[in-house]
C-alpha positions in Angstrom: 47.2 -17.9 12.0 46.8 -14.7 10.0 43.4 -15.9 8.8 42.3 -16.4 12.4 43.5 -12.9 13.3 41.6 -11.5 10.3 38.4 -13.3 11.1 38.6 -12.3 14.7 39.0 -8.7 13.6 36.0 -8.9 11.4 33.9 -10.4 14.2 35.1 -7.7 16.5 34.1 -4.9 14.1 30.7 -6.5 13.4 30.0 -7.0 17.1 31.0 -3.4 17.9 29.0 -1.9 15.1 26.0 -4.1 16.0 26.2 -3.1 19.6 26.4 0.6 18.8 23.4 0.4 16.4 21.4 -1.7 18.9 22.2 0.8 21.7 20.3 3.4 19.9 17.3 1.2 20.3 18.1 0.6 24.0 19.1 -3.1 23.3 22.9 -3.4 23.8 24.6 -6.7 23.3 25.5 -8.2 26.6 29.2 -8.8 27.0 30.4 -6.8 24.1 33.2 -5.2 26.1 34.7 -8.5 27.2 34.3 -10.2 23.9 36.1 -7.3 22.1 38.9 -7.6 24.7 39.3 -11.3 24.1 39.1 -10.8 20.3 41.8 -8.1 20.6 44.1 -10.5 22.4 43.5 -13.2 19.8 44.0 -10.7 16.9 47.4 -9.4 18.2 48.7 -12.9 19.1 47.7 -14.6 15.9 48.9 -11.7 13.7 52.2 -11.3 15.4 54.2 -14.1 13.7 53.1 -13.2 10.1 53.5 -9.5 10.7 57.0 -10.1 12.0 57.8 -12.4 9.0 56.6 -9.9 6.5 58.4 -7.1 8.4 55.1 -5.3 8.7 56.0 -3.9 12.1 57.6 -0.6 12.9 61.3 -1.0 12.2 63.5 1.3 14.2 67.2 1.1 13.7 69.0 4.0 15.3 72.5 2.6 15.5 73.0 -0.3 13.1 72.3 1.7 9.9 75.5 3.8 10.6 77.7 0.7 11.0 79.3 -1.5 8.4 77.2 -4.4 7.0 78.9 -7.0 9.2 78.3 -5.1 12.4 74.7 -4.4 11.4 74.3 -8.2 10.8 75.6 -8.8 14.3 73.1 -6.4 15.7 70.4 -8.2 13.7 71.3 -11.5 15.2 71.6 -10.1 18.8 68.2 -8.4 18.4 66.7 -11.8 17.2 68.2 -13.6 20.2 66.8 -11.0 22.6 63.4 -11.3 20.9 63.4 -15.0 21.2 64.3 -14.8 24.9 61.5 -12.2 25.4 58.8 -14.2 23.6 59.9 -17.5 25.1 59.5 -15.8 28.6 56.1 -14.4 27.7 55.0 -17.8 26.3 56.1 -19.5 29.5 54.2 -17.0 31.6 51.1 -17.3 29.5 51.2 -21.1 29.7 51.5 -20.9 33.6 48.6 -18.3 33.5 46.6 -20.8 31.4 47.2 -23.5 33.9 46.1 -21.2 36.8 43.0 -20.2 34.9 42.2 -23.9 34.2 42.8 -24.9 37.8 40.7 -22.1 39.3 38.0 -22.1 36.6 38.6 -18.4 35.8 36.1 -17.0 33.4 35.1 -13.6 32.1 32.7 -11.6 34.2 29.5 -11.3 32.2 29.5 -14.2 29.7 31.5 -16.6 31.8 33.9 -17.4 28.9 36.7 -19.7 30.1 40.0 -17.8 29.8 42.5 -20.6 29.8 42.1 -21.4 26.1 43.0 -17.8 25.3 46.1 -17.9 27.5 47.2 -21.2 25.9 46.6 -19.9 22.4 48.6 -16.8 23.0 51.4 -18.9 24.5 51.5 -21.0 21.3 51.5 -17.8 19.2 54.6 -16.6 21.1 56.4 -19.9 20.5 55.6 -19.5 16.8 57.0 -16.0 17.0 60.2 -17.4 18.5 60.5 -19.8 15.5 60.0 -16.9 13.1 62.7 -14.9 14.8 65.0 -18.0 14.8 64.6 -18.5 11.1 65.1 -14.7 10.5 68.5 -15.0 12.3 69.8 -17.3 9.6 68.3 -15.8 6.5 70.6 -14.2 4.0 68.5 -11.1 3.5 70.2 -7.8 3.6 69.6 -6.1 7.0 67.3 -3.2 6.3 68.3 0.2 7.6 
């Protein structure tokens, strides 16, 4: 998944740079804005589980670092449960959105890219994030302050 996120980021950068260069010659690339938007959604969704697993996200712990280790671990488990509930809800909503897009034939404005595969892919990414959070709940790592 991380590889897909990285390749999508490279494509986004190359597309944006190419569009900027070609605009100087009055030949912009049609649909750059919507492609970069789709690429951004794919980048975030596919990078989320690995970033979470590597603890590469911003880690804010205002209260738990001042409590004993056992209490901090309880906060750790509760935060993972809340995260699982959140990402499961987001996944469910994205799956329903994908069904709606498929049923209505929703596409992007300029390039007419079908949007349902993106919604389904992001729903699956959120489920993978739920699995990552579930595994983290039971790991014996020391909770980081």
